[in-house]
C-alpha positions, 0 to 999 in steps of 0.5 A: 299765650304761645310766644315765639322768638323770630330772628332775621339775619342777612344783607340789608335790602328794601322790604325785609320787614314788610314781607315778614310782617305781611306773612305774620299778619296773613297768618294771624300772628301778632307781633308783641315786640320788634327790634331791628338794627343795621350794622354797615350793610347787615340787617338783624331783626328780632321779634317776639310774637304771639301765635295763639290766634293762628290756625297754622301749626308752629312747624309750618310757620317756621318752614314757610318763614325759612322759605320766605327768607331764602326768597328775600335773601335772609335767614329766618329762624323761629324758636318757642320762647321757653326753649329760647329762654333756656338756651340763653340762660346765664 
């Protein structure tokens, strides 16, 4: 299973979750886990997704999500699970 961590940060607005999830579904990326919080007016979402069923390359998905983030006013970043885990070890 190819797991990827996606983070979304920015000012809260209507439709952020919908637009990100729609993009993922359109590209056959399955959401395994999702958490989101809003602190005052700031939106924070973290997703763990499975990319094994997509035909779209990892780099393309990351670039397209980053571009989507610019359109909707948030920062979207992708990291492969193994890199994320190594970076956040204690």
